N, C-alpha and C positions, 0 to 999 in steps of 0.2 A: 504493500500500500504506500509506503514512504517513497519508494523509488519513482513510481509513475505519478504520484501526487506532486512530487518536487518538480518533475519535468513539466507537468501541466501548469504549475505555478509560474515556471519560467516562460512558457509560451504565452500565457495571459499577461504576464508582466510586460512583455515586449509590445503589447498593444498600447500601453500608456507611458512607458518609461522615457521614450524619445521626445514626447511632447514638451517637457520642461526644458529640453536641450535645444529647442528650435532657434532661439536668438543666438546662442553660441555657434550653432551649426551654420546659420546664415552668415555670421561674421567670418567664419573659417572658410566655407566653401562658396559663399555667395548664393545667388538664385533668387527667384521671385517668391511671392506668397504662395502662388500655385505650386511652385517647386517644393516649398516646405510642406504643403498639404500632401503632396505625393510622397514625400519622404516618410510621412506617417501612414498614408493610405495604401502605399504599395504593399506593405505587410498585411494590412487588414483585408484588402481586396483579394490577394492571393490566398490568404488563410481562409476567408469565407468561401471562396470559390472551390477550394480543394477539400473542404471538410467532408463532404459526402464521398468524394473519391477516396479520401484517407480511410474512411470506415470500410468502404468496399475492398480496398487493397488489403487492409488488415484481415478482413474475413476470408479473403482469397489466399493470402500467403502466410497467415499466422500473425496474431496480434503481437506477440513478443518480438518476433523478427522485425516487423514493421516499426514497432515502437523504438527498438534499439537503433535501427537505421535512421529514423527521424531525429532522435536525440543527438546522435553522432554528427549528422549533417547540420543540425542547429548550432552545435558548438563550433564546427569548422567555418561555417558561413558567417557566424558572429565575429570570428577573428578577421576574416576578410573585410567585413563591414567596418571594423575599427580602423582598417588601413585604407579605406576608400579615398582615392585621390581627388574626386570631384562629386558633385551632387548627382550626376547621371549614374555613375557607378554605384553610389549608395542606394539610389532608388531601385536599380536592378537587383542588387544584393538583398535589399529588404524584401523584394518580391520572392526571391528564392528562399529567404528565411520564413516567409509565410507558408510556402509549400512544405518545408521541413516541419513547421509547427503543426500543419494539418495532419501529417503522418504521425507525429507524436500523439496528437489528440485522438485520432482514429485508433491507434494502437492501444492507448490507455483505456478507451471505452471498451475495447475487446477484452483487455486484461481484467477490467472491473467485473465484467460478466463472468469470466472464467474463474476468478479468485473468490467470487461471492455468488455461488449458484443458488443459494436459498434466497427467495425474494425479500424476506424481511431484513436479512443481513445486507443484501445488496442495496436496499433502500437507505439503510443507515450509512453505508459507505458512500452512496450517491450524495447524501446530504453533506457529508464532510467534503466530498469532492467539489460540490457547489460552493461551500463556504470558502474553500481555497481560492476560487475564482474571485470572489469579492475582496479577499485580502490582497490578491495580486493586483487587482485594479486600483485599490487604494494605496498600496505601497509604491506603485510606479512613480507618481509625481515626486514623492518625498525622497525615494532612493535616487531618482534621476537628478534631483536638485543637488543633493550631497555630492554625487559623483561629478557632475558638471562643474560645480563650484570649485572642487578640489583638483580635478584632472582634465576637465574639458569634455566635449561631447563624445569623444572616442571611448572614454571609460565606460559609457553606458553599455557598449557591446562587449567589453573585456570581462564583465562580470559573468557573462553567460557560459563560456567554456568550462571553468571549474565546477559550476553547478551542474552542467550537463555531464561531466565526468563522474561526479558523485552519484547522479541518478543512474548512469550506466553500471557503475560498480554495485549499486544496491540491487539492480535487476539482472545481474550477470547470469544467475541460475534460472531465470524465467524461460520456459519453453512453451510453445503453442503449436498445435497441429495445423497443417495446411487445410484450407477449406475448399469448397466447390462452387462458391458464388461466382457468377459471371459478372464482368465489368463492361459496361457500354461506354467506351472511351469517347465516342462522338457526343454523347449527352454531357459528359464532363467538360469537354472542350467548349461546347456551346454555353455552359453555365459560366465558365471562366470568362469567355468573351463578353457575355451579357453584363456581368458585374463590373468588369474593367471599363467597358464603354459607358455604363451609367455614371461611374465616378468621374471619368474624363468629361462627360457632358456637363456634369454639375460644377466641376472645378473650373473648367475653361469656358463654360457657356457655349459649348460646341453643338450646333444643330446637327452637323453631320454625325458626330458621335452618338447623339440621341436617336437619330434615325437608324443607325447601325445597331444600337442597343435593342430597339424594337424589333428589328429583323432577326437578331440573335435570339430574342425571347420567343418570337413566333417559331423559329426553327427548333428551339428547345422544347416547346410544348408539343410540336408535331413528332419530334424524335422520341420524346418520353412516352407518347401514346403508342407508338409503333414498336418500342423497344421490348425485347424479351427479358431484359434485365434493367427495369426502370430504377432511377435513383430514389424515387419516392414511392413507397407502396400505396396502392389504391386506398383512398379514404383517410389517409393520415392528415393531409392538410385540412380537410373538412372537419375532422374531429378535434384538431388542436390549434385552429387558427387564432382563438383568443389568446392563448399562451404565446404563440409566435408573434402576434401583434404587440403584446406587452413587452416581450423580450427585445424586439426590434426597436420600439420607441424608447425603452429605458436606456439601451446602449446608445441610441441616437442622441438622447439628451445628455447622457454622462460624457461621452467622448467629445461631443460638440462643445459642451460647456467647459470641459477641461482645456480644450484647444483655445477657446476664446479667453478664458480667465488667465491662462499662462501668458498669452501675449499682453493682456491688460496689466498684469502684475509687473512684467519685466519692461515693457515698452512705455507704459503710461506712468506706473508708480516707480519705475526704475529700480526694482528689487534685484538683488543678485540671485543666481539660480538656486542656491541653498535656501535663501530667505523665501523665495517663491515656493519652493518645495515644502518648507515648514508651514507656509500659509495654508497649505492643503491638509494640515494635520487634523483640523476639526472634521474634515470629510473622512479621513483615514480611520480614526478611532472607532466610530460606530460600525464601519464595515469589517473590522477585525474582531469585534466583540459580539455585536448583535446577532450574527448568524446562528449562534448557539441558542438564543431565545427563539429565533425564527424556526429552527428545527423542531423545537418543542411545540410551538403553535401549529406547525404543519401536521405533526403527529396527532395532535388533539382535535383540531378543527378542519384539517384539510388545507390545501395550498391556496384556495381562492381568497379567504379573508386577508392573509398576509400580503398577497399580491395587490389586492385592491387598496389596502391601507398604505402599502409602499408607494403605489402610484400617486395617491393623494398627497403624501408627504413630499414626494419628489416635485409635484406641481407647486406646492407652497414654497419649497426651497428655491426652485428656479425663478418663481415670481418675485420672491424677496431679493434675490441677486440681481434681477433685471430692473427693479424699481429703486434700489438704494445702492449706496457705495459701501455699506456695511457687509462684511463677508462672513464672519465667524458664526453667528447664529444660523444663517441660512445654509452654510456648508454643513453644519451639524444636522439640520433637518434633512437636507439632501442625502447625507450619508446614511441616516436611519431609513430613509425611503428606499434607497438602493439595497441596503442590507436586509430589508424585508422582501423585496421583489426577487432579487437574483437567486438566493437559495431555494425559494419556494417554486420557482419556475420549472426546475427540473422535475420535481415531484408532480407538478401540475401536468407536465407533458406526459409523464409515465402514466398518470391516472386517466388522462383523456385519450391517449393513443389506443388504436385498435389492438386487440390481443396479438401478441407475437411481434409487435413493432416498437417495443420500448427502447431497444438499443439504437435503432435508426432514428427514433424521435429525439433522442439526446443529441445526435449529430445534426439533425435538422435545426433544432433550437440554437445550437452554437453557430450554425451557418447564418441563420437569420439575425442573431445578435451581432455578428461581425459585419453583416450588411448594414445594420443600423449604425454601428460605430463609424463605418466608412462614410455613410451619407451624412452623419452628424457633423463630422469635420468639414466635409465638402459644402454643405448647405449653410450651417450656422456661421462658418468662417466668412461668408460673404454677405451677411445680413447686418443692417444697422442696429436692430434691437434683437440680437440673437437669443438671449436667455428668456425674454418674454415670449418670443415665438415658440421656443421649446416648451415653456410652461403651458401655453395654450394647447399644443399638440398632446402633451402628457395628460392634461386635464380631459381632453376629448377621449383619449384612450381609456382613461379611468372610468369615465361615464359609460363608454361602450362595454368595457369589461364588466362593470357592475350590472348593466342591463342584461348581458348574456348570462352572467353568473346567477342572476335571480331566476332564470328559466331553466338552468341546468343543475341537477342535483349533484353536489360534490361527493365523490366516492371516498371512502376511508382509505388513506394511504397504506401501502404495504407495511410500513414500519410500525404502524399502530395495530395491525391485525394480530 
């Protein structure tokens, strides 16, 4: 459990740790605001696009084998990223890092199912795994600020190889049999193309990229319908769309707000990277402590009440940040909101997914969350009142989720059975 949890922590950490380093990165390598957005988004786009493929590859070639390959690649590519000579190279390496991260995640999902075959034990392990996500998201800005202030932006990548090595050593005895699942590579290529083109259209306001994204989406839908090995089992999206919507919007708001606030703290308030990282401490603390309470609430009441409560708190926190220059109380509220939403979402997906699709449901949720993170940086980075816009979007999602939840009876989670 320790080995693949540590690797997953590392993978999620890299979705946020670079954000605090953007001003130092820009001063070192140059580039436009769009270039800085792509330095963040290249990882999340590739990660989100390849999550489903990572799960399929793990099922086909063995979870332990794919996990180890992904972790090793993550460490090596991180070293290369630290030595990137210009912004173009860094963006390309960040994309490869996202692919390696998707392999790590797909492998760890398979290992989770293999190591905890009893549903109740697997549910408890899944709760811990989800709590690690929140901790990694919260620690990213703080750790990034410390490293950048002491050693510059390249240090953000140098922390990855030793952690990857520890994870590999902890999992060196893990073995998994090969599976028989087929992989439709054409579907996966279309998914990658669609996500990349959507991000390009939003960041650079490119109509051509937007049209190509629609074409890729149409091709993806057609290919998925005709495929003998579809990436999404039938009925999964219909059964789990409220959780997917909540996860997408939560990550949209969190990653977009993190991007906007980082630039505000360093460019407007002229804080050093370490001071900017410390400014996010009120956000960090709830996300490292509150998931334990969230797990108990999910076990007793099901996942829907914590998700609804978390979305409401996230709305209040974003609204306060958008209307005032005071940060601390609203960051605390936002941190509690995220720490209710994120751990409960995985349980909600498992409860709502059709029988036999719980593992795939986890991969789909992670994919949608990373799509939300990518769009959050792309969209909110270009708005004049970004945090208020995010608050409105989260509020609408909360209302939608509450309306759907009132008509759907929440099932008792496996951990409480």
